[in-house]
N, C-alpha and C positions, 0 to 999 in steps of 0.2 A: 444552406443548401436543402433542407427540407422544404423548407417555405420554395424554394425554387424546383424542387423536385414535383411538388404539390401547390400548386399556387391556386386551387381550385380552396383546400383546405384552408389557406390563409385568410383567403377572402369570406366566405362564410365563417369564420371564427370571427372577422373584423366587422361581419355583416350582423353576426349574435351579440357582441359587445355595444354597438351602435343603438342598436334594438333596445339593451334593456338599460342602457344610458336615457332613451328618449323616453320610456315605458315610467321609468322611476322620476327623472325630473319634472316630466307633466303630471305626474300623479302627487308627488311629494310636496312640490311648491304650491303647489293651493293648501296642502294640509297644514304645513307648518307656517304659511300666511296668516290663514285663519285661526290656526290655533296660537300664535302668537297675538293676534289684534284680540281675539276672549281672554288669555292670558292676562293681557294687561289692563283690557276692561276689568277683568275679574279682581287685579291687584287693585288698580284705583279705588274700585267699590269698597273692596274688604278694608283697607287704609281707613278710606273716611268713616265707615260703620266703626273701626277702633276708635280711632279719635273721638267720634260721637261719645259711643260708649264709657271711654274713659273720660271723658269732659263732664258727661254726668254725674259719672261716680263722683269724681273731684266737688263738681257743684252739689250735691246732694250732700256731701262730708261737710262742704264750708259751710252749708244752712245748718246743720245741725251742732257744727262746735260753736259758729257765729250765735246758733239759740241760748245755745248752753253758758255762753258765757255772760250773754246779754241777761239769761235767766235768774245766774246768780247774781249778776250788780244792782237787779232790780231788786231782789229779797234783800239784800244790804242796805238799798236807798230805801226801801219800805221800813226796815228798822228806824233807819235815822231821821227819817219824817213821821214817822208813828210817836217815837218815845224821845224824850228831851236828854240833852248832855247831861243834865242831873240824876235821870234815871237812869242810863247804862255806865253812869260811871261808879253805879252801885256792882260788886263783882259779884254779887250774888243774883241780881237781878240780869245780868251779863249772861250768867250761867244758865239762870233760865230761858232765855233769848235762845243762845247756842244749843239749848239742848230740844228746843222746840223745833229749831231747824233741823237737826242731826234725827230727829224723830220723823220728820217731813221728807226730807231729800236724803235719809244715807249719812256717811263718813263723808259726805263731800267737803262740807265746811269743816275744817278741822277746828279753827277757834276764832274768835272773836276780841278786837280790843279797842279801845278808843284813846286817842291818842290827840293831844292839845297843840297848838302854834308853835312850842318852842318843838317837839318831835318827842315828848316824854308821853310813854304810854302810861293815862291814869289810871286806866282798869284793862283787865286783861282774863280772859276764860277760855281754856285748853290745856291741851297737855306737856305744855313745855314752861319751865318758868323765865317767863318773859315779863313778869310785872316790873312796872317803871323801868322796861327797856328806852335807850336814847335811840331815836332814829333821826335825830335833825341833820345828820351827814350823811344818810342812805339815799340812794338816788331817787327810789320810790317815792321817798318822802318827799325831796323837793319839786318833784313833777307834782304828786297828787295832791299838795297844798294849794296850788296855782288851780286847780281844775276842781268843776263840780262831783266829777267821777273818773274813777283811772281803773287799768286793768294792767298790772306792770308785767313785765318779761319774767320768763322762769329764773332765779336765782339760787344761792346757797344759804345765803342770811346770815342769821348769829345761831339757827340750828344744825345747819350745818349739812340739809337736806334739800333735796330740788323741790321747789314748791313758786308759787307766784300768787300775789293777793289782788283781791280787788279793795276798792277804797270810795268815801262816798263823803263828800267836806259838806260842814254845814255852820252854822254861825251861831254861837250864845254869848249874851252878853256882849256883843260886840266885835268877838274874836273869834275867830275859823275853827274848827277843832272836824275831828277825821275818825269815823268808823270802818274800819278795816277787818278782812278776814281772810283767813287763808284757805287756798282751793287745794283739794285732796291731789295731788300731782298723778297718783297712779289713776285715777278716776278719769283726770282728764285726757292722759295718755293712752288709755284704752279706745277712746273716741277714734284717735288717730292709728293706732294696731289695728284694729278691723278693717282696716282700708287695704287689703290683700288679696290681689287677683296673679292666679297661676302660681310658680316658684319663685320668681324675681321679682313681683310686683309687693312694694312697700311705699309708706306715706309718712312724711314729717314736717315738722312746723319750725321754720327760720323766722328770725328778724329781718330788718333790711341792713344788718352787718352782717350776717350771714353767722349767727350764733344760733345755736340748736335749742328749740322749745321743748323737743319732745324725744324717747327714743323709739327705735333704732335712729341715728343719722349718722350723716356723713361730717367726715371732720371739716375744720373752719375752712381749711383750705378750698376742698372741693365743694364746697356751700359755697363758697362766693362764687367759683366757678361758676357753677350752676344759674344762680344769681345774673351773673354777668352776660350768661348764653341767653338765658332767658329774656333778658331786656334787649338785648341788642340783635339776636335772630328769631324770639320769639313768636308766633302769630295769633295773636291775641282775638279772640271770637266774639259774638253779642253779648254773650253772659260773663265776659271778664274773664275768660280761660284763655291761658297761654299754654300750647302746644308746640314743643319741639323735640325731634327726634335728632341725636348728635354724640360722637363719638366720645369716650371718655380718654382718659392718658394711656389706659392699657389696652388702647383700641377697641374696644367692645361697642356696640351700637346700642342706647339707651331712648327710652321714651321719657320726655319728661313732660308733665303737667300740672299748669300753677294756678293756683287761684288765692287773690287777696283775704285775710283776716283782720279782726279785729281795726276797721276801718284803714286799711293799709300798711298796718304797723307791720304785721306777721303776714308771712305767706305760705301757704297750703301746697307742699309739693311730692305728687305722686312721681315715683322713678321704677318703670319695668324696662328689663333689656328687649331689644326689638324682637331679638330670637324666640323671647316666648312669649310675647305679644301677639306673634304672626306665627306661631309654630302652626295651626291648621291651616295658614297659606302657605306653610312650605310643603306639608303633607299632601294638598291640593297640587302644589307645582309638580311632587313627585311622583303621585298618582298621573299626572297630565302628560310627564314627560316619559312615565312607563308607556302608556297608550301611545304615544306618538312612534315612542322606540318600536314598541310590537306591531303597529300599521306600518312603519316604514318597512319591519322584517318582512312583515304579508308582503306589500306590493314588491318587494325586492323579489320575493322568491316567485310571486306570478309572473313577474315582469319576465324572470330567467325561463320560467318554463314556457311563457307564451313564444319570447324569442326560440327555444330551443326548435316549438312545434314550427311557427314558422319558417324558421332557415331550412328545417326538414322537410317541409314542402315544397319552398323555392328549390333548393338540392332535387329536390326526387321531381319538379316541373322541367330543371335543367338539363336534366339526364333523359327525362321524355322526349326533351328538346334535339339532345345531342343526337338521340337513337334515330327520332324522327328527320333529321340532318342527315345521316349517314344514310338510312333507307333512301331518300331522294337522290343522295349523290350514287347510290346504287343502283337504283332505278334509272338514274340517267345516263350510268355506265351500260349498262342492260340494254336501253334503248337505242344508244349509239351503237353497241353491236349489234341488234338487230337490223338497224338501218343500212350498216356494213355490209353484213349479210345479206341484207336484199338488195344490194346494189350489185355486189359479186353474181350473186344466183342470175340477176337480170342481165349481166353482162356475159355471163356463160351461155343462158338463152339465147 
C-alpha cells in the first residue's frame, strides 16, 4: 500500500540500492582479484623459501653427521693401520690408545676391542666387563668380518644400552681380525637433537627398515609410513633432499624433509607441523584479510554516502522539473484564458 501511495519513494530506494551495488562491485572486484593474485604469488614464494631453508638445514646437518661418522671411522682405521694385531692385543697398550683418543676427542669413544676371526674379543679396554666376549652370532660381526670397515646400526647388545660401533678389518698371519670401538650414543644423538625449528620441528634418523637410530623418534609403524610416503610421493631435489607435505593419521599436515646418510643405509628425517612452519604466512594472511575487510567496509560506506547524495540530487532535480512542469501548465492555462478574454473583448467591441 505504501509503495502504491508513494511510488517515487520506492523508485528512489531502488535507485539507491542499485547505485550502492554498482559502486561496491566496481570497486571491490578489482581489489579482490589483485589481492588474490598477490596472496597466491606470495604463498608460492614463501612456500619455496621455507622448503629451501629446511632443505639447506637438513643438508648442513647431513654433512655434519656424515662427517662425524667418517671422522670416527678414520680414527679407528688409523689405529689399525699404525699398530699391529700383537700390539693392540695387549690390553695395557690398548688402554693407552683409548686414553689418547679420549683425551683428543672427549668421551666420544667409549671403548676399544680386538676381535679375532672367530668372533672372540681377544683384548678389551673400556668401562664394561666384555673381555673374551663372544660376538660370532652378532649381526654386526657377521657384516663387519666381510668388509674393510663398517658402521653398525644402533642396538642394545651385551651392555643393555643403545650404542653403535665402528669397525676396521685387517689381516695378521693370514687371518682377518677386527678393531672395534663403541661410539657414545649421547654425543651422536645430540647432533640430531640440535635440529629444531619452531615449536614442533624435530629430526630423527631411521634405517631402511624404519627402525629408529636416535631419539626422539616415531614408533616403527609411523616411521615406516613416513618412509613409504617419502619414497612414493616425495620430490627429490638436486642435492638428494626429499621434501613432502602430508597429513598424518590424525589429520594434521606435516612437512617431511629427508636426506640419506651412511651411503644410503640411514635416513635423516626432519618433521615439522605445516601450521608451525607457515605460522608467519598465516599471520600475513590474517593481516591481508583484515585490510581487505576494512577496505571493503570503507568502500561500502563511501558507496552508501555517495548513492544517498546522488539520489538526493536526482530527487531535487525531479522536484524542480515537476515544479517547472506545473508552472508551464499554469502559464499555458493563463495564456488560454488571456486569449479567450481577448476574443470575447474583440466580439464585444
